[in-house]
C-alpha positions in Angstrom: -8.4 -3.4 -4.9 -5.6 -4.5 -3.1 -4.7 -8.2 -2.3 -4.7 -10.2 0.5 -1.0 -10.3 0.7 -0.9 -5.8 0.0 -3.9 -5.4 2.6 -1.2 -7.6 5.2 1.8 -5.3 4.3 -0.1 -2.0 4.2 -1.9 -2.5 7.8 2.2 -3.9 9.2 3.5 -0.4 7.8 1.0 1.3 9.6 1.0 -0.3 12.9 4.8 1.0 12.9 3.9 3.7 11.8 1.6 4.5 14.3 3.7 3.9 17.0 5.6 6.7 15.8 9.5 6.9 14.6 11.8 4.7 15.5 9.5 2.2 17.0 10.3 -1.1 16.1 8.1 -4.7 16.3 9.2 -8.2 15.8 6.8 -10.0 13.3 5.0 -12.2 16.0 3.9 -9.0 18.1 2.3 -7.8 15.0 0.6 -11.3 13.6 -0.8 -11.6 17.1 -2.0 -7.6 17.1 -3.0 -7.6 13.4 -4.6 -11.0 13.8 -2.3 -11.9 10.7 -0.6 -15.7 10.4 2.6 -15.3 11.8 4.8 -16.9 8.7 2.9 -15.2 6.2 3.2 -12.2 8.0 6.8 -12.9 8.5 7.4 -13.8 4.7 5.9 -10.1 3.9 7.8 -8.4 6.6 11.2 -9.7 4.9 10.2 -8.6 1.3 8.8 -5.4 2.3 12.8 -5.2 4.3 14.3 -6.0 0.8 12.1 -3.0 -0.9 14.0 -0.9 1.4 10.7 0.0 3.0 11.9 -1.6 6.6 14.6 -2.2 8.7 15.5 -5.7 10.2 16.9 -6.2 12.9 18.0 -9.8 14.0 18.9 -10.8 17.6 16.7 -10.8 21.0 15.8 -6.8 20.4 15.8 -7.4 16.6 12.6 -6.7 14.9 11.2 -4.1 12.0 11.0 -0.1 11.8 10.1 2.0 8.9 12.8 2.9 6.7 11.1 5.9 5.1 9.3 9.0 7.0 5.3 7.7 6.8 5.0 11.2 5.0 6.9 10.3 2.2 5.8 6.6 1.5 2.3 5.8 0.0 0.4 3.2 -0.2 1.4 2.4 -3.5 5.0 2.1 -2.6 3.9 0.1 0.3 1.7 -2.7 -1.5 3.7 -2.6 -5.1 6.1 -5.7 -4.2 3.2 -7.8 -3.4 1.2 -7.1 -6.5 0.7 -5.0 -9.7 -1.0 -2.0 -9.0 -1.9 -0.9 -13.0 -5.4 -3.3 -13.1 -5.7 -5.5 -16.7 -7.7 -3.7 -19.0 -10.3 -7.0 -18.7 -13.3 -5.9 -21.2 -16.3 -5.6 -18.7 -18.5 -7.1 -21.3 -17.0 -10.4 -21.6 -15.8 -9.5 -25.2 -12.7 -8.4 -26.7 -11.8 -4.7 -26.7 -8.7 -2.6 -26.3 -7.5 1.1 -27.3 -8.2 0.6 -30.8 -11.4 -1.3 -30.4 -12.4 -0.1 -27.1 -16.1 -1.4 -25.7 -18.6 0.6 -24.4 -17.9 0.2 -21.5 -14.0 0.5 -21.8 -13.9 4.5 -21.2 -15.2 4.3 -18.2 -13.1 1.4 -16.4 -10.2 2.8 -17.5 -11.0 5.9 -15.6 -12.2 4.4 -12.5 -8.7 2.2 -12.6 -6.4 5.7 -13.3 -8.9 7.2 -10.7 -7.6 4.1 -7.8 -3.9 4.1 -8.7 -4.1 7.9 -8.5 -5.2 8.2 -4.3 -3.0 4.8 -3.9 0.6 6.9 -5.1 -0.8 10.2 -3.3 -1.7 8.7 -0.3 0.9 8.1 2.2 1.1 6.4 5.6 0.7 9.7 7.4 -2.4 10.8 5.7 -3.7 7.4 6.6 -3.1 8.0 9.9 -4.1 11.6 10.1 -8.0 10.5 9.3 -8.3 13.7 7.1 -11.3 13.0 4.6 -10.7 13.2 0.6 -11.9 15.8 -0.9 -13.8 16.0 -4.9 -12.8 12.8 -7.1 -10.5 11.4 -4.3 -7.8 14.3 -4.2 -6.9 14.5 -0.6 -8.6 17.8 1.5 -4.4 19.1 2.1 -1.6 19.3 0.0 -0.4 15.9 -1.5 2.8 14.8 0.3 5.8 14.4 -1.9 6.0 10.5 -3.6 9.3 8.7 -2.1 10.5 7.5 -5.4 
């Protein structure tokens, strides 16, 4: 479900969250540690900074740090600048279908798209780093964190 760029963004913010509150890292260090092309990651990090997800500091002591508490930053918020999270309702059977004229697979396709989006919107960086298992139907085993929006 995540695009390559969305995955890179998620890896970068998780890297910073894992290092702890106020931790800072340069684009070059993150690219090397995460195995992501440096120039590509630099553009992703700049976009995350413009979106207010990261703080950027220039200079020899510069780098990027999280601007949002990992317990409040959802996966959906971190990857949304890089992709459309609401899946296109392309007909699985190759025809033309919509709410007024659904194909036989339409309802299940819509349900799985909604379930995946709900998980992304309710999973925080802290949830991912905690290793806590998901409960039934993808709900977090613990109380879901608040959305930062």
